[in-house]
C-alpha positions in Angstrom: 155.2 211.7 249.6 156.0 215.3 250.0 159.1 216.7 251.6 160.7 220.0 252.5 164.1 221.2 253.6 165.0 223.7 256.2 168.5 224.9 257.0 169.6 224.9 260.7 172.7 226.1 262.5 175.9 224.1 262.8 176.0 222.3 259.4 172.5 220.8 260.0 169.3 220.7 258.0 165.8 219.5 258.8 163.9 217.3 256.4 160.2 217.3 256.9 158.4 214.4 255.2 154.6 213.9 254.8 153.1 210.6 253.6 149.4 210.6 252.8 147.2 208.0 254.3 146.6 206.0 251.1 150.3 205.7 250.4 151.1 204.6 253.9 148.3 202.1 253.8 150.3 200.2 251.2 153.2 200.1 253.7 150.8 198.6 256.2 149.8 196.0 253.6 153.5 195.1 253.2 153.8 194.9 257.0 150.9 192.5 257.3 152.5 190.3 254.6 155.6 190.3 256.7 153.8 189.4 259.8 151.8 186.6 258.1 155.1 184.8 257.5 156.0 185.0 261.2 152.7 183.7 262.7 150.7 180.6 261.9 146.9 180.7 261.6 144.8 177.5 261.2 143.8 176.9 257.6 146.4 179.2 256.0 149.9 178.4 254.8 152.7 180.6 256.0 152.5 184.0 254.5 149.1 183.4 252.9 146.7 184.7 255.6 144.6 187.7 254.3 145.0 191.1 255.9 141.4 191.1 257.2 142.0 187.8 259.0 145.2 189.2 260.6 143.5 192.4 261.5 140.8 190.5 263.3 143.3 188.4 265.1 146.0 191.0 266.1 144.6 194.4 265.2 146.2 197.1 263.0 148.6 198.5 265.6 151.4 195.9 265.2 151.3 196.2 261.4 151.4 200.0 261.6 154.3 199.9 264.0 156.1 197.5 261.7 155.3 199.7 258.7 156.8 202.7 260.4 160.0 200.9 261.2 160.3 199.6 257.6 159.2 202.5 255.6 160.5 205.6 257.3 164.2 204.8 256.3 163.0 204.3 252.7 161.1 207.6 252.7 164.0 209.3 254.3 166.4 208.0 251.7 164.1 209.3 249.0 163.9 212.7 250.6 167.7 212.8 251.0 168.1 212.1 247.3 165.4 214.5 246.3 167.1 217.4 248.1 170.6 216.3 247.5 171.5 216.2 251.2 175.1 215.2 251.8 174.7 213.3 255.0 177.7 212.6 257.2 175.9 210.9 260.1 172.7 209.0 260.8 169.8 211.5 261.0 167.7 212.0 264.2 164.2 211.1 263.3 161.1 212.2 265.1 157.6 211.1 264.1 155.4 214.1 264.5 152.1 212.7 263.2 150.5 209.4 262.3 152.0 207.1 264.9 148.6 205.7 265.6 146.5 206.6 262.6 146.1 209.0 259.7 148.8 210.5 257.5 152.4 210.0 258.7 154.7 213.0 259.2 158.2 213.0 260.5 161.2 215.3 260.8 164.8 214.2 260.3 167.6 216.4 261.6 170.6 215.7 259.4 174.2 216.6 259.9 175.7 217.5 256.5 179.1 217.9 255.1 180.1 221.6 255.4 180.9 223.5 252.3 184.2 225.4 252.5 186.1 227.8 250.2 189.9 227.6 249.6 191.1 231.1 248.8 194.2 231.3 246.6 194.3 227.6 245.5 194.9 228.7 241.9 198.3 230.2 243.0 199.4 227.4 245.2 203.1 226.9 245.5 204.4 223.5 246.6 208.0 222.8 247.6 209.4 219.4 246.6 212.9 217.8 247.2 215.2 218.8 244.4 215.7 216.0 241.9 219.3 217.1 241.1 222.2 215.2 242.6 224.7 217.4 244.4 228.5 217.0 244.2 228.6 215.9 247.9 225.9 213.3 247.3 227.9 211.9 244.3 231.1 211.8 246.4 229.3 210.1 249.3 227.9 207.5 246.9 231.3 206.9 245.4 232.9 206.5 248.9 230.2 204.0 249.9 230.9 201.9 246.7 234.7 202.1 247.3 234.2 200.7 250.8 233.4 197.3 249.1 236.9 197.5 247.6 238.7 198.6 250.8 240.9 196.6 253.1 240.8 196.5 256.9 244.2 197.0 258.5 245.2 197.1 262.1 245.6 200.7 263.4 248.0 200.0 266.3 246.3 202.9 268.1 243.2 203.4 270.4 239.8 203.3 268.7 238.4 206.4 267.0 235.1 207.1 265.4 235.0 205.4 262.0 237.2 202.5 263.0 236.1 198.9 262.8 236.2 197.0 266.1 236.1 193.3 266.4 234.4 192.7 269.8 232.9 190.0 272.0 229.7 191.4 273.3 227.6 190.3 276.4 224.6 192.1 277.8 222.6 191.0 280.8 219.7 192.4 282.8 219.0 191.0 286.3 221.3 188.1 285.5 219.5 187.2 282.3 220.9 187.6 278.8 219.4 190.4 276.7 218.1 188.9 273.5 220.2 189.9 270.4 223.1 191.4 272.4 225.3 188.4 273.1 227.8 187.6 270.3 231.4 186.9 269.5 233.8 188.2 266.8 231.3 191.0 265.8 232.7 193.6 263.4 231.3 196.9 264.6 231.8 200.3 263.0 232.4 202.8 265.8 230.1 205.8 265.5 227.0 204.0 264.2 225.2 204.2 267.5 223.3 201.0 267.0 223.6 199.3 270.4 222.9 202.0 273.0 223.1 205.8 273.3 226.4 205.7 275.3 227.8 202.5 273.8 230.1 204.2 271.2 231.4 206.7 273.8 232.4 203.8 276.1 234.4 202.1 273.2 236.1 205.2 271.9 239.8 205.2 272.9 239.7 201.5 273.7 242.6 199.3 272.4 242.9 195.7 271.3 242.8 193.5 274.3 240.8 195.8 276.5 237.7 194.5 278.4 235.1 197.2 279.2 232.3 196.9 281.7 229.5 199.5 281.9 225.7 200.0 282.1 223.7 201.4 279.2 220.1 201.3 278.0 219.8 199.2 274.8 218.0 200.9 271.8 214.3 200.2 271.8 214.1 199.4 275.5 213.4 201.4 278.6 215.6 199.6 281.2 219.4 199.6 281.4 221.6 196.5 281.0 225.0 195.5 282.1 227.5 195.3 279.2 230.8 193.4 279.1 232.7 194.2 275.9 236.1 192.7 274.9 237.9 194.4 272.1 240.0 191.9 270.1 241.0 194.2 267.1 240.9 197.9 266.2 241.1 198.4 262.4 240.5 201.1 259.8 239.2 200.7 256.3 241.7 201.8 253.7 240.2 202.8 250.4 242.0 202.3 247.1 243.5 205.1 245.1 241.1 205.7 242.3 242.1 206.7 238.8 240.8 205.8 235.3 242.9 202.6 235.2 241.5 201.4 238.6 238.0 202.1 237.4 238.5 200.3 234.2 240.0 197.3 236.0 237.5 197.1 238.9 234.3 198.6 237.6 234.1 196.9 234.2 231.2 198.9 232.9 233.1 202.2 233.1 236.4 203.3 231.5 237.0 206.5 233.5 236.3 208.1 236.8 234.2 210.7 235.1 231.9 208.1 233.5 231.5 206.3 236.8 230.6 209.5 238.6 228.2 210.5 235.8 226.4 207.2 236.3 226.2 207.8 240.1 224.8 211.2 239.5 222.1 209.9 237.2 221.2 207.1 239.7 221.0 209.6 242.6 218.9 212.0 240.6 216.5 209.2 239.6 216.1 208.2 243.3 215.5 211.8 244.3 213.0 212.3 241.5 211.1 209.2 242.5 211.0 210.5 246.1 209.7 213.9 244.9 206.9 212.1 242.9 206.0 210.0 246.0 205.6 213.1 248.1 203.8 215.2 245.4 200.2 214.4 246.4 200.8 214.7 250.1 202.7 218.0 249.7 199.9 219.4 247.5 197.0 218.4 249.8 198.9 219.7 252.9 199.5 223.0 251.2 195.9 223.2 250.0 194.6 222.6 253.5 197.0 225.3 254.8 195.2 227.9 252.7 192.1 227.9 254.9 191.0 227.3 258.5 188.9 224.1 258.1 187.3 222.8 261.3 186.7 219.2 260.6 183.3 218.0 261.9 183.8 215.5 264.7 181.4 213.1 263.1 183.6 212.8 259.9 186.8 212.5 262.0 185.3 209.8 264.1 184.0 207.9 261.1 187.4 208.0 259.4 189.1 207.0 262.6 186.9 204.0 263.0 187.8 202.8 259.5 191.5 203.3 260.1 191.3 201.3 263.4 189.4 198.5 261.7 191.9 198.4 258.8 194.9 198.2 261.2 193.3 195.5 263.3 192.4 193.5 260.2 195.9 193.9 258.8 197.5 192.7 262.1 195.1 189.7 262.3 196.0 188.7 258.7 199.6 188.5 259.8 198.7 186.6 262.9 199.6 189.4 265.3 197.3 190.5 268.1 197.0 194.2 269.0 198.5 193.5 272.4 201.6 192.1 270.8 201.8 195.0 268.4 201.5 197.5 271.3 204.3 195.7 273.1 206.6 195.7 270.1 206.0 199.3 269.3 206.0 200.6 272.9 202.5 202.1 272.5 199.3 201.7 274.3 195.7 202.0 273.0 195.5 205.7 273.8 198.7 206.7 272.0 197.7 204.5 269.1 194.3 206.1 268.7 195.8 209.6 269.1 198.2 209.0 266.3 195.5 207.8 264.0 193.2 210.6 265.0 195.7 213.2 263.6 195.6 211.3 260.3 191.8 211.3 260.3 191.6 215.0 261.0 194.0 215.7 258.1 192.1 213.3 255.8 188.8 215.1 256.6 190.3 218.5 255.9 191.7 217.2 252.5 188.2 215.8 251.7 186.5 219.1 252.3 189.2 221.1 250.5 189.3 218.9 247.3 185.5 219.1 247.2 185.8 222.9 247.3 188.2 223.0 244.4 186.0 220.6 242.4 183.0 223.0 243.0 185.0 226.1 242.2 186.4 224.6 238.9 183.0 223.0 238.0 184.7 219.6 237.7 181.9 217.1 237.2 181.7 213.3 236.8 180.5 212.3 233.3 178.8 209.0 232.4 182.0 207.8 231.0 183.8 208.5 234.2 181.4 206.4 236.1 181.7 203.6 233.6 185.5 203.6 234.0 185.2 203.6 237.7 182.8 200.6 237.7 185.3 198.8 235.4 188.1 199.6 237.8 186.2 198.5 240.8 185.1 195.3 239.0 188.7 194.3 238.4 189.5 195.1 242.0 186.6 193.1 243.4 186.8 190.4 240.7 183.2 191.0 239.8 181.3 192.0 236.6 180.9 195.8 236.1 177.1 195.6 235.9 177.0 193.8 239.3 179.2 196.5 240.8 177.1 199.2 239.3 173.9 197.6 240.7 175.5 197.3 244.1 176.3 201.0 244.2 172.9 201.9 243.0 171.0 199.6 245.4 173.0 201.0 248.3 172.6 204.7 247.3 176.4 205.0 247.0 176.5 206.5 243.5 176.5 210.1 244.7 179.5 209.4 246.9 181.2 207.7 244.0 180.6 210.8 241.9 182.1 212.9 244.7 185.2 210.7 244.7 185.6 211.1 241.0 185.2 214.9 241.3 187.8 215.0 244.1 190.2 212.9 241.9 189.7 215.5 239.1 190.3 218.3 241.6 193.5 216.8 242.7 194.6 216.2 239.1 193.8 219.8 238.3 196.0 220.9 241.2 198.8 218.7 240.1 198.8 220.3 236.7 198.4 223.9 237.9 200.3 224.4 241.2 203.8 225.9 241.0 206.4 223.3 241.9 209.7 224.6 243.4 212.7 223.1 245.1 213.9 224.0 248.7 215.8 227.0 247.2 212.7 228.4 245.5 213.8 227.4 242.0 211.0 226.2 239.7 210.9 222.5 238.9 210.1 221.1 235.5 206.5 219.9 235.8 206.9 217.4 233.0 210.0 216.0 234.6 208.3 215.5 238.0 205.1 214.0 236.4 207.1 211.9 234.0 205.1 212.8 230.9 204.2 215.5 228.4 201.4 218.0 228.6 199.7 220.4 226.3 199.8 224.2 226.8 196.7 224.2 229.0 197.7 221.1 231.1 195.6 218.7 229.1 196.7 215.1 229.2 198.7 213.8 226.2 200.1 210.4 225.3 197.7 208.4 227.5 198.2 210.6 230.5 196.1 209.6 233.5 195.0 211.7 236.5 197.2 211.4 239.6 195.4 209.5 242.3 196.2 208.1 245.7 194.5 207.1 249.0 192.7 210.5 249.1 190.7 209.4 246.1 189.9 205.8 247.0 186.1 205.5 246.5 185.9 203.8 249.9 188.3 206.1 251.7 186.0 209.0 252.6 182.5 207.5 252.8 181.4 209.5 255.8 177.7 208.8 255.6 177.0 206.6 258.6 173.8 205.3 256.9 175.8 203.8 254.0 176.8 200.2 253.6 179.6 198.7 251.6 178.2 197.3 248.3 178.0 193.5 248.3 
């Protein structure tokens, strides 16, 4: 087999493949063996009829046609590997010679993943939430804890925002009870806005013993309902006076107000630091994509979108929920659902291209050891032996894409260790604090450090080649 590659416009290339007559004749032999298992000839067991007998019976044309169907994908895959063509869609194949006899030639027009550049990625600046707890946050946390020790007392005045009302609530629509909005002796904190947009306004200035009737649209619905609310009590939450003695008596693990507030500050800082870590990868990839105008190929977007839809449907089915039920519960329809996912697919495609660009620019390659580790990880995930996973990837021509995923993971890890991390005020953040480990002077991993990874680096997350199959 001989093949050549020609670049075309619009992220496309043309593979031209020539198979000489002797080589293709072996494919015809295989086709005859396949046909012999499908027809019965007197005196021959299934699959044992010689080619000459079959030729005399049915001619060469059916076998040649079968050979073309079976062998062209094989030759095409070989040419794709030979020229390292990064397919993102099924090629368009045209047989240009040999359909009836002689050497076989065909052209395959292939849509390929575009190569992009990301200028300025080395000086990327990423803003993260500050991990430091503010005085206001500490005071708010202290007030929330004190509420558990507070006491409700009657106000003797009309209700105001922040008061606790004990109410009997009834809501109907067309004479039928609205589910979840009919209850008695409900303690409701005025100002929460839980029931309906105008609900709290209607209850403000109400006194104990008042009965209010009004119409409002319950949260999460589109139609108004008729409300009848009877206020039986208007109370306010009185918090205790806090000093060191009160803390020591009621918060046994602390002796002073300062010690209690210090613990609250540490807890809030830990929560904010965890949130910053959770947002790190998304913030980096979003900033990376923002450095360049990447036009995601529609083929890649559609492929990613199909996977997301299939994943959502499978998840709903595993929970016993139909998509119609889910649409009804979320107030969406199929179009809005797809449009929402499409935005995610467009972003994921841009991230894919940008990370590949960084990997190429930094010459980040997958070593044999990286592949071995990935096969080990996938084996654990699939509950299979690593050799079986490796063979599945090799048999399905998925190793190049697996290598690409490893390179993207390394690119993301490179960015994590080289971008400038700042808080919303522009102050630099301690990278080691954010990452939760120590690093050498050049960003190399220490103490068992592992590269950061997330969904962008899942080996199955960005397989955009429509000709690929999941390894089995």
